[in-house]
C-alpha positions as CSV (number, residue, x, y, z in Angstrom):
1,X,102.3,117.8,76.4
2,X,100.0,115.4,74.2
3,X,101.6,116.6,71.0
4,X,105.2,115.8,72.3
5,X,104.1,112.5,73.5
6,X,102.6,111.5,70.0
7,X,105.8,112.8,68.4
8,X,107.9,110.7,70.8
9,X,105.6,107.6,69.8
10,X,106.8,107.5,66.3
11,X,110.6,107.1,67.4
12,X,112.3,103.6,67.2
13,X,111.8,101.8,70.5
14,X,115.6,101.3,70.4
15,X,116.0,105.1,70.3
16,X,113.6,105.8,73.0
17,X,115.4,103.2,75.3
18,X,118.7,105.1,74.5
19,X,117.4,108.5,75.3
20,X,115.5,107.0,78.5
21,X,118.9,105.2,79.7
22,X,120.5,108.6,79.6
23,X,117.2,110.3,81.2
24,X,117.4,107.7,84.1
25,X,121.4,108.6,85.0
26,X,120.3,112.3,84.6
27,X,117.7,111.9,87.4
28,X,119.7,109.7,89.5
29,X,122.6,112.1,89.6
30,X,120.5,115.2,90.0
31,X,118.1,114.1,92.8
32,X,119.8,113.1,96.1
33,X,116.5,112.0,97.7
34,X,115.6,109.9,94.6
35,X,119.1,108.3,94.6
36,X,119.1,107.5,98.3
37,X,115.9,105.8,98.0
38,X,116.8,103.7,94.9
39,X,120.0,102.7,96.6
40,X,118.3,101.8,99.8
41,X,115.3,99.8,98.5
42,X,117.8,97.8,96.2
43,X,120.4,97.1,98.8
44,X,117.8,95.9,101.2
45,X,116.1,93.4,98.6
46,X,119.0,92.2,96.5
47,X,122.1,90.9,98.0
48,X,124.4,91.7,94.9
49,X,123.1,95.4,94.6
50,X,126.3,96.9,93.6
51,X,126.2,95.0,90.2
52,X,122.7,95.6,89.5
53,X,122.6,99.3,90.3
54,X,123.9,100.8,87.1
55,X,121.3,98.7,85.0
56,X,118.6,99.6,87.3
57,X,119.2,103.2,86.8
58,X,119.2,103.0,83.2
59,X,116.0,100.8,83.1
60,X,114.2,103.1,85.2
61,X,114.8,105.8,82.5
62,X,113.8,103.2,79.6
63,X,110.4,102.6,81.5
64,X,109.6,106.5,81.4
65,X,110.7,107.1,77.8
66,X,108.9,103.8,76.3
67,X,105.6,105.1,77.7
68,X,104.8,107.4,74.7
69,X,105.2,104.4,72.3
70,X,102.9,102.1,74.5
71,X,100.1,105.0,74.9
72,X,100.2,106.4,71.3
73,X,100.9,104.0,68.7
74,X,98.0,102.1,67.1
75,X,96.9,99.0,69.3
76,X,98.3,96.5,66.8
77,X,101.7,98.3,66.7
78,X,101.7,98.4,70.4
79,X,100.9,94.7,70.7
80,X,103.7,93.7,68.2
81,X,106.2,95.1,70.5
82,X,105.5,91.7,72.6
83,X,107.7,89.3,70.8
84,X,106.7,86.1,73.1
85,X,104.2,85.2,75.5
86,X,104.6,82.7,78.3
87,X,102.0,81.1,80.2
88,X,98.8,82.3,78.1
89,X,97.0,79.0,79.0
90,X,96.2,80.4,82.4
91,X,94.4,83.3,80.6
92,X,92.3,80.9,78.5
93,X,91.5,78.6,81.5
94,X,90.4,81.7,83.5
95,X,88.2,83.0,80.5
96,X,86.7,79.6,80.4
97,X,85.8,79.7,84.1
98,X,83.8,82.9,83.4
99,X,84.6,84.5,86.8
100,X,86.5,87.5,85.1
101,X,90.3,87.8,85.7
102,X,92.3,89.9,88.3
103,X,95.7,90.8,86.5
104,X,98.3,92.0,89.2
105,X,101.3,93.7,87.5
106,X,103.9,95.0,89.7
107,X,106.3,98.0,88.8
108,X,108.3,95.7,86.9
109,X,109.5,95.9,83.3
110,X,107.1,97.5,80.9
111,X,104.1,97.4,83.2
112,X,101.9,99.6,80.8
113,X,102.1,97.2,77.9
114,X,100.4,94.2,79.7
115,X,96.8,95.5,79.5
116,X,97.4,97.0,76.3
117,X,98.2,93.4,74.9
118,X,95.3,91.7,76.2
119,X,93.0,94.5,75.0
120,X,93.8,93.7,71.5
121,X,91.3,91.0,71.9
122,X,89.2,91.3,75.1
123,X,87.9,94.2,77.2
124,X,89.9,94.9,80.4
125,X,89.6,97.8,82.8
126,X,92.6,99.1,84.7
127,X,92.8,100.9,88.0
128,X,95.1,104.3,88.0
129,X,95.8,106.5,90.8
130,X,95.4,110.1,89.2
131,X,98.7,112.4,89.1
132,X,99.2,114.7,91.8
133,X,99.4,117.6,89.1
134,X,95.9,117.4,87.5
135,X,97.2,119.0,84.2
136,X,98.5,115.4,83.6
137,X,95.7,113.5,84.1
138,X,94.0,113.7,80.6
139,X,97.4,112.7,79.0
140,X,97.3,109.6,81.2
141,X,93.8,108.8,80.4
142,X,94.2,109.5,76.8
143,X,97.2,107.3,76.6
144,X,95.3,104.4,78.5
145,X,92.0,104.5,76.6
146,X,91.9,102.1,73.9
147,X,89.4,99.9,72.1
148,X,88.7,97.4,75.0
149,X,90.5,99.1,77.5
150,X,89.1,101.5,80.3
151,X,90.7,103.3,82.7
152,X,89.2,103.4,86.3
153,X,90.3,105.9,88.8
154,X,91.2,104.9,92.2
155,X,88.1,106.1,94.0
156,X,84.5,104.7,94.6
157,X,83.6,105.3,91.0
158,X,86.6,103.4,89.8
159,X,85.8,100.5,92.3
160,X,82.5,100.2,91.0
161,X,84.0,99.8,87.6
162,X,86.1,97.0,88.4
163,X,83.2,95.2,90.2
164,X,81.1,95.3,87.3
165,X,83.8,94.2,84.8
166,X,84.7,91.3,86.9
167,X,80.7,90.2,87.2
168,X,80.7,90.5,83.4
169,X,83.2,88.2,83.3
170,X,85.9,90.5,81.9
171,X,89.5,91.3,83.0
172,X,90.8,94.1,85.3
173,X,94.2,95.1,86.3
174,X,96.0,97.0,88.7
175,X,99.5,97.7,90.2
176,X,99.7,95.7,93.4
177,X,102.9,97.4,94.7
178,X,101.2,100.7,94.6
179,X,101.3,102.3,98.0
180,X,97.4,102.7,99.1
181,X,95.8,105.7,100.7
182,X,95.1,105.7,104.3
183,X,92.5,103.2,105.3
184,X,93.0,101.1,102.0
185,X,95.7,99.0,103.0
186,X,97.0,96.5,105.6
187,X,100.8,95.9,106.8
188,X,102.6,93.1,105.1
189,X,106.5,92.5,104.7
190,X,107.9,93.4,101.2
191,X,111.6,92.1,100.9
192,X,111.8,91.9,104.7
193,X,110.5,95.4,105.6
194,X,107.0,96.3,106.5
195,X,105.1,97.9,103.8
196,X,101.6,99.2,103.6
197,X,100.0,97.0,101.1
198,X,96.7,97.4,99.1
199,X,93.8,95.3,100.1
200,X,91.6,96.0,97.0
201,X,93.0,92.9,95.3
202,X,91.7,90.5,98.0
203,X,88.4,92.2,98.3
204,X,87.7,91.8,94.6
205,X,88.5,88.2,94.7
206,X,86.4,87.7,97.8
207,X,83.5,89.4,96.1
208,X,83.7,87.8,92.8
209,X,85.9,84.6,92.9
210,X,87.8,85.9,90.0
211,X,91.3,84.1,89.6
212,X,94.3,86.0,90.1
213,X,97.3,86.1,87.3
214,X,100.6,87.8,88.0
215,X,101.7,89.5,84.7
216,X,105.0,91.4,83.7
217,X,106.7,92.4,80.5
218,X,110.5,91.8,80.6
219,X,112.5,94.4,78.5
220,X,114.6,93.1,75.9
221,X,118.0,94.9,75.1
222,X,118.6,96.9,72.3
223,X,114.9,97.8,71.8
224,X,113.9,94.4,70.7
225,X,110.4,94.5,72.3
226,X,109.4,92.5,75.3
227,X,108.5,89.1,76.7
228,X,105.2,88.9,78.5
229,X,105.2,86.3,81.6
230,X,102.1,85.1,82.9
231,X,101.9,83.3,86.2
232,X,99.4,81.9,88.8
233,X,98.5,84.3,91.4
234,X,98.0,83.8,95.1
235,X,94.7,82.2,96.4
236,X,92.5,83.2,99.4
237,X,93.4,81.1,102.3
238,X,92.2,81.2,105.9
239,X,95.9,80.9,107.3
240,X,97.9,83.3,105.3
241,X,96.6,87.0,104.8
242,X,96.2,87.7,100.9
243,X,98.4,90.6,101.0
244,X,101.2,88.6,102.5
245,X,101.0,85.9,99.8
246,X,100.5,88.7,97.4
247,X,103.8,90.2,98.5
248,X,105.6,87.0,98.4
249,X,104.5,86.1,94.9
250,X,105.6,89.8,93.7
251,X,109.2,89.2,95.4
252,X,109.5,85.8,93.3
253,X,109.0,87.9,90.1
254,X,111.2,90.5,90.7
255,X,114.2,88.3,91.9
256,X,114.0,87.1,88.3
257,X,114.5,90.3,86.6
258,X,115.6,92.7,89.5
259,X,117.3,95.2,87.3
260,X,114.0,96.1,85.7
261,X,112.2,97.0,89.0
262,X,111.3,100.4,89.7
263,X,113.4,100.7,93.1
264,X,113.2,104.4,93.1
265,X,109.3,104.2,93.8
266,X,108.8,105.3,97.2
267,X,107.1,101.6,98.1
268,X,107.3,102.0,102.0
269,X,105.7,105.5,102.4
270,X,102.9,105.7,104.8
271,X,99.7,107.8,103.9
272,X,98.7,110.4,106.1
273,X,96.3,109.2,108.6
274,X,97.3,105.6,108.2
275,X,97.9,103.5,111.6
276,X,101.3,102.9,112.2
277,X,103.2,99.6,112.0
278,X,103.0,97.7,115.5
279,X,104.3,94.6,114.4
280,X,107.6,92.9,115.0
281,X,110.8,95.3,114.9
282,X,108.4,98.3,115.2
283,X,109.9,101.2,117.4
284,X,108.4,101.1,120.9
């Protein structure tokens, strides 16, 4: 598997995206479960979902097939795929504060390249969820381990790595729309539906005072690379739970580039052992 990924990494990004588009449609047409979830999630969030659906199917495939290029090209070659950066002044201001940075990168666009780009010049520790198939974890760790980039598993050891990095004034990154395990989340609306949402981001901010920066890399057509967008993230407020503010901020990003969100991801799944949702609209 590692050899295959290294071989794919040599292909032009335009070709990888062309293969990925076809692969996205293959998965969509062959899996009724995936197809139903993608359509339902997209329709519930975006009014004009029928127009976006074909593009979203292809973009999901591109996200999968561009991964070898992001993981296994040289750090400089990977960073060169970012053709423009918007909002880097936020990063410089956060570095000057010395409290570290918490990057929140949703499943939007090329979410793998944001940490790779930052790691070209400064250290960053990135949280990852070990895959269900253990045979894939060495591949994931190999692809995400670069100079200045440290992968941290989503467990107690990984949490310690994140805290230590922030206390050193370094950056950490995570996928804020990843469905958490039981006991690691709180219920918060996401596109009008209750979603079990991670509380780790809020805990890290409370513990360290680190500023939050939202990041996503918009995929350009015909393999021309990516635009890295950086925006000020939510802050801790007594009147609004951080998880609610975080989801509102993520929705805003996704609405700008809805076709590049991974609508097929099971965002609304409930981890076994989690307390059921009991808020407005819950079944009696």
